[in-house]
py3Dmol code that shows the C-alpha trace and the ligand (Angstrom):
import py3Dmol

protein = """\
ATOM      1  CA  MET A   1      14.481  24.079 -12.416  1.00  0.00           C
ATOM      2  CA  ARG A   2      18.157  24.097 -13.050  1.00  0.00           C
ATOM      3  CA  LYS A   3      18.682  22.205  -9.807  1.00  0.00           C
ATOM      4  CA  VAL A   4      16.270  19.505 -10.898  1.00  0.00           C
ATOM      5  CA  LEU A   5      18.067  19.027 -14.185  1.00  0.00           C
ATOM      6  CA  LEU A   6      21.368  18.870 -12.368  1.00  0.00           C
ATOM      7  CA  LEU A   7      19.859  16.176 -10.088  1.00  0.00           C
ATOM      8  CA  VAL A   8      18.766  14.182 -13.119  1.00  0.00           C
ATOM      9  CA  VAL A   9      22.276  14.395 -14.597  1.00  0.00           C
ATOM     10  CA  VAL A  10      23.838  13.336 -11.339  1.00  0.00           C
ATOM     11  CA  LEU A  11      21.420  10.424 -10.960  1.00  0.00           C
ATOM     12  CA  ALA A  12      22.115   9.362 -14.561  1.00  0.00           C
ATOM     13  CA  ALA A  13      25.845   9.454 -13.878  1.00  0.00           C
ATOM     14  CA  ALA A  14      25.367   7.358 -10.698  1.00  0.00           C
ATOM     15  CA  CYS A  15      23.345   4.822 -12.641  1.00  0.00           C
ATOM     16  CA  GLY A  16      26.001   4.626 -15.276  1.00  0.00           C
ATOM     17  CA  LYS A  17      28.580   3.778 -12.597  1.00  0.00           C
ATOM     18  CA  LYS A  18      26.408   1.126 -11.185  1.00  0.00           C
ATOM     19  CA  ALA A  19      26.097  -0.534 -14.552  1.00  0.00           C
ATOM     20  CA  GLU A  20      29.855  -0.808 -14.827  1.00  0.00           C
ATOM     21  CA  THR A  21      30.088  -2.779 -11.616  1.00  0.00           C
ATOM     22  CA  THR A  22      27.419  -5.362 -12.565  1.00  0.00           C
ATOM     23  CA  GLY A  23      30.222  -7.971 -12.608  1.00  0.00           C
ATOM     24  CA  ASP A  24      30.512  -7.808  -8.810  1.00  0.00           C
ATOM     25  CA  PRO A  25      29.053 -10.733  -6.900  1.00  0.00           C
ATOM     26  CA  GLY A  26      25.838  -9.794  -5.239  1.00  0.00           C
ATOM     27  CA  SER A  27      25.246  -6.599  -7.187  1.00  0.00           C
ATOM     28  CA  ALA A  28      22.724  -8.248  -9.467  1.00  0.00           C
ATOM     29  CA  ALA A  29      20.296  -8.589  -6.569  1.00  0.00           C
ATOM     30  CA  GLU A  30      20.286  -4.800  -5.948  1.00  0.00           C
ATOM     31  CA  PRO A  31      16.986  -3.281  -6.787  1.00  0.00           C
ATOM     32  CA  ALA A  32      17.040  -0.652  -9.507  1.00  0.00           C
ATOM     33  CA  ALA A  33      16.792   2.932  -8.361  1.00  0.00           C
ATOM     34  CA  PRO A  34      13.590   4.623  -9.411  1.00  0.00           C
ATOM     35  CA  SER A  35      14.272   6.628 -12.546  1.00  0.00           C
ATOM     36  CA  THR A  36      11.245   8.995 -12.576  1.00  0.00           C
ATOM     37  CA  PRO A  37      11.632  11.988 -10.206  1.00  0.00           C
ATOM     38  CA  GLY A  38       7.850  12.638 -10.221  1.00  0.00           C
ATOM     39  CA  PRO A  39       4.835  13.162 -12.393  1.00  0.00           C
ATOM     40  CA  HIS A  40       5.214  15.490 -15.367  1.00  0.00           C
ATOM     41  CA  GLY A  41       2.871  17.337 -17.616  1.00  0.00           C
ATOM     42  CA  ALA A  42      -0.757  16.153 -17.506  1.00  0.00           C
ATOM     43  CA  ALA A  43      -0.068  13.890 -14.612  1.00  0.00           C
ATOM     44  CA  ALA A  44       1.331  16.812 -12.523  1.00  0.00           C
ATOM     45  CA  VAL A  45      -1.720  19.015 -13.322  1.00  0.00           C
ATOM     46  CA  ARG A  46      -4.006  16.148 -12.299  1.00  0.00           C
ATOM     47  CA  ALA A  47      -2.032  15.447  -9.065  1.00  0.00           C
ATOM     48  CA  ALA A  48      -2.155  19.200  -8.104  1.00  0.00           C
ATOM     49  CA  ASN A  49      -5.841  19.405  -8.846  1.00  0.00           C
ATOM     50  CA  ASP A  50      -6.648  16.227  -6.845  1.00  0.00           C
ATOM     51  CA  MET A  51      -4.594  17.443  -3.868  1.00  0.00           C
ATOM     52  CA  PHE A  52      -6.186  20.811  -3.911  1.00  0.00           C
ATOM     53  CA  LYS A  53      -9.643  19.321  -3.836  1.00  0.00           C
ATOM     54  CA  THR A  54      -8.921  16.618  -1.215  1.00  0.00           C
ATOM     55  CA  VAL A  55      -6.487  18.526   1.087  1.00  0.00           C
ATOM     56  CA  CYS A  56      -6.408  22.271   0.548  1.00  0.00           C
ATOM     57  CA  ALA A  57     -10.076  22.911  -0.117  1.00  0.00           C
ATOM     58  CA  ALA A  58     -11.035  21.585   3.345  1.00  0.00           C
ATOM     59  CA  CYS A  59      -9.674  24.901   4.687  1.00  0.00           C
ATOM     60  CA  HIS A  60      -9.256  27.211   1.668  1.00  0.00           C
ATOM     61  CA  GLY A  61     -12.562  26.233   0.017  1.00  0.00           C
ATOM     62  CA  GLU A  62     -13.394  24.790  -3.412  1.00  0.00           C
ATOM     63  CA  ASN A  63     -13.447  28.422  -4.711  1.00  0.00           C
ATOM     64  CA  GLY A  64     -10.277  29.423  -2.863  1.00  0.00           C
ATOM     65  CA  LYS A  65     -12.056  31.959  -0.684  1.00  0.00           C
ATOM     66  CA  GLY A  66     -10.738  30.532   2.606  1.00  0.00           C
ATOM     67  CA  ASP A  67     -14.192  29.350   3.564  1.00  0.00           C
ATOM     68  CA  GLY A  68     -13.787  25.475   3.497  1.00  0.00           C
ATOM     69  CA  PRO A  69     -15.662  23.310   5.936  1.00  0.00           C
ATOM     70  CA  ALA A  70     -12.639  23.104   8.261  1.00  0.00           C
ATOM     71  CA  SER A  71     -12.065  26.882   8.303  1.00  0.00           C
ATOM     72  CA  SER A  72     -14.786  27.946  10.791  1.00  0.00           C
ATOM     73  CA  THR A  73     -12.763  27.296  13.934  1.00  0.00           C
ATOM     74  CA  LEU A  74      -9.478  28.579  12.556  1.00  0.00           C
ATOM     75  CA  ASN A  75      -8.040  31.957  13.634  1.00  0.00           C
ATOM     76  CA  PRO A  76      -6.382  33.411  11.582  1.00  0.00           C
ATOM     77  CA  LYS A  77      -8.632  32.201   8.767  1.00  0.00           C
ATOM     78  CA  PRO A  78      -7.139  30.317   5.850  1.00  0.00           C
ATOM     79  CA  ARG A  79      -5.917  32.634   3.072  1.00  0.00           C
ATOM     80  CA  ASN A  80      -8.551  33.894   0.642  1.00  0.00           C
ATOM     81  CA  TYR A  81      -6.815  33.365  -2.677  1.00  0.00           C
ATOM     82  CA  THR A  82      -9.221  35.677  -4.466  1.00  0.00           C
ATOM     83  CA  ASP A  83      -7.808  38.623  -2.435  1.00  0.00           C
ATOM     84  CA  LYS A  84      -6.033  40.575  -5.122  1.00  0.00           C
ATOM     85  CA  ALA A  85      -4.000  42.627  -2.616  1.00  0.00           C
ATOM     86  CA  TRP A  86      -2.656  39.407  -1.108  1.00  0.00           C
ATOM     87  CA  GLN A  87      -1.898  38.041  -4.608  1.00  0.00           C
ATOM     88  CA  ALA A  88       0.174  41.111  -5.384  1.00  0.00           C
ATOM     89  CA  SER A  89       2.016  40.922  -2.038  1.00  0.00           C
ATOM     90  CA  VAL A  90       3.473  37.395  -2.440  1.00  0.00           C
ATOM     91  CA  THR A  91       5.892  35.874  -4.936  1.00  0.00           C
ATOM     92  CA  ASP A  92       5.522  32.336  -6.418  1.00  0.00           C
ATOM     93  CA  GLU A  93       8.594  31.449  -4.399  1.00  0.00           C
ATOM     94  CA  GLN A  94       6.935  32.490  -1.109  1.00  0.00           C
ATOM     95  CA  ILE A  95       3.828  30.503  -1.948  1.00  0.00           C
ATOM     96  CA  THR A  96       5.981  27.519  -2.703  1.00  0.00           C
ATOM     97  CA  GLN A  97       7.819  27.835   0.601  1.00  0.00           C
ATOM     98  CA  THR A  98       4.512  28.103   2.523  1.00  0.00           C
ATOM     99  CA  ILE A  99       3.231  24.936   0.813  1.00  0.00           C
ATOM    100  CA  LEU A 100       6.375  22.891   1.333  1.00  0.00           C
ATOM    101  CA  MET A 101       7.307  24.127   4.851  1.00  0.00           C
ATOM    102  CA  GLY A 102       3.938  25.014   6.361  1.00  0.00           C
ATOM    103  CA  GLY A 103       2.692  28.179   8.025  1.00  0.00           C
ATOM    104  CA  ALA A 104       4.802  27.986  11.140  1.00  0.00           C
ATOM    105  CA  ALA A 105       8.103  27.873   9.284  1.00  0.00           C
ATOM    106  CA  VAL A 106       7.230  31.037   7.372  1.00  0.00           C
ATOM    107  CA  GLY A 107       5.917  33.108  10.293  1.00  0.00           C
ATOM    108  CA  LYS A 108       2.248  32.284   9.619  1.00  0.00           C
ATOM    109  CA  SER A 109      -0.431  30.222  11.345  1.00  0.00           C
ATOM    110  CA  PRO A 110       0.757  26.729  12.389  1.00  0.00           C
ATOM    111  CA  ALA A 111      -2.674  25.513  11.286  1.00  0.00           C
ATOM    112  CA  MET A 112      -1.415  25.767   7.663  1.00  0.00           C
ATOM    113  CA  PRO A 113       0.123  22.291   7.255  1.00  0.00           C
ATOM    114  CA  ALA A 114       3.479  21.560   5.578  1.00  0.00           C
ATOM    115  CA  GLN A 115       3.727  19.190   2.588  1.00  0.00           C
ATOM    116  CA  PRO A 116       7.491  18.273   2.679  1.00  0.00           C
ATOM    117  CA  GLN A 117       6.871  15.188   0.533  1.00  0.00           C
ATOM    118  CA  LEU A 118       6.120  17.537  -2.468  1.00  0.00           C
ATOM    119  CA  LYS A 119       9.767  18.582  -2.510  1.00  0.00           C
ATOM    120  CA  GLU A 120      10.209  15.458  -4.612  1.00  0.00           C
ATOM    121  CA  GLN A 121       7.513  16.628  -6.976  1.00  0.00           C
ATOM    122  CA  PRO A 122       8.374  20.175  -8.080  1.00  0.00           C
ATOM    123  CA  ASP A 123       6.011  19.965 -11.069  1.00  0.00           C
ATOM    124  CA  VAL A 124       3.073  19.252  -8.812  1.00  0.00           C
ATOM    125  CA  VAL A 125       4.001  22.195  -6.574  1.00  0.00           C
ATOM    126  CA  LYS A 126       4.338  24.498  -9.624  1.00  0.00           C
ATOM    127  CA  ASN A 127       0.832  23.546 -10.766  1.00  0.00           C
ATOM    128  CA  MET A 128      -0.542  24.099  -7.284  1.00  0.00           C
ATOM    129  CA  VAL A 129       0.892  27.608  -7.331  1.00  0.00           C
ATOM    130  CA  MET A 130      -0.798  28.110 -10.709  1.00  0.00           C
ATOM    131  CA  ILE A 131      -4.145  26.995  -9.231  1.00  0.00           C
ATOM    132  CA  ILE A 132      -3.736  29.500  -6.324  1.00  0.00           C
ATOM    133  CA  ARG A 133      -2.804  32.310  -8.884  1.00  0.00           C
ATOM    134  CA  GLU A 134      -5.875  31.401 -11.035  1.00  0.00           C
ATOM    135  CA  PHE A 135      -8.203  32.150  -8.112  1.00  0.00           C
ATOM    136  CA  GLY A 136      -6.855  35.698  -8.044  1.00  0.00           C
ATOM    137  CA  LYS A 137      -7.640  36.441 -11.720  1.00  0.00           C
TER     138      LYS A 137
END
"""
ligand_1 = """\
43
HEC
C -6.043 22.768 8.175
C -6.365 23.832 7.385
C -5.514 24.126 6.115
C -5.167 23.277 5.136
C -5.594 21.802 4.980
C -4.371 24.036 4.161
N -4.198 25.328 4.604
Fe -3.232 26.781 3.688
N -3.574 28.042 5.155
C -4.303 27.757 6.316
C -4.344 28.870 7.177
C -4.992 28.982 8.549
C -3.624 29.958 6.526
C -3.393 31.377 6.988
C -2.065 31.516 7.652
C -1.880 32.903 8.207
O -2.432 33.853 7.601
O -1.167 33.040 9.195
C -3.166 29.328 5.265
C -2.424 30.035 4.328
C -1.988 29.561 3.131
C -1.283 30.325 2.072
C -0.926 31.788 2.241
C 0.331 32.056 2.934
C 0.550 33.579 2.891
O 1.446 34.034 2.262
O -0.303 34.270 3.449
C -1.108 29.489 1.061
C -0.404 29.744 -0.249
C -1.667 28.171 1.367
N -2.245 28.283 2.685
C -1.682 27.096 0.605
C -2.236 25.804 0.942
C -2.198 24.725 0.076
C -1.733 24.672 -1.343
C -2.837 23.680 0.754
C -3.055 22.255 0.314
C -1.793 21.555 -0.051
C -3.214 24.170 2.026
N -2.888 25.556 2.085
C -3.831 23.530 3.023
C -4.928 26.515 6.600
C -4.850 25.417 5.819
"""
view = py3Dmol.view(width=600, height=400)
view.addModel(protein, "pdb")
view.setStyle({"model": 0}, {"cartoon": {"style": "trace"}})
view.addModel(ligand_1, "xyz")
view.setStyle({"model": 1}, {"stick": {}})
view.zoomTo()
view.show()
C-alpha cells in the first residue's frame, strides 16, 4: 500500500512539472496522463466479484470448491477454497502472487492463469483475496 501511495505522489510531482512547461511549443497537444490508478471502494469490490464469476469460477466453481465446468479435465484440480487446511497454509501475499503471476511462476499448475494486468489494480486484487478467504469461513 505504501508503494501505491508513493507512486501517486511521484505521478502528482510529474504532472506538476508538466504543467510548468505548458509554454513550450507543441506541448499543448500532449494528451493528459490518466490520473486514476484504478477502481477504488465499491467499484473495486464489483470488479473483483465480476471477474471471479466470469473468469475464476469456470475452474474454481461459483462456490469456490474447485469444481467449475472447466475443472473436469484438469490435473491437479483447481484449488478448493473451502479447504481450511489450505487456507491456513497460505498468506494473503502468496495468494496475491499466484493471481498476478499464475501457477507456473509459483511452482503450481501452469493451468492456473496469470493476471498481470491486475498489477495496476491492487484494490481489485485485494478484494479478490477477500473473496477467496470468505469461502474458507
Ligand atoms: C483454467 C482454470 C483456472 C482458472 C480460470 C483460474 N484458476 Fe486458479 N487454479 C487453477 C488450478 C488448476 C489450480 C491448482 C494449482 C496447483 O495446485 O498446482 C489453481 C490454484 C489457485 C490458487 C491456489 C494456489 C495455491 O496456493 O495453492 C488460487 C489462490 C487461485 N487459483 C486463484 C484464482 C483466481 C483468483 C482466478 C481468477 C482470476 C483463478 N484462480 C482462475 C485453475 C484455474
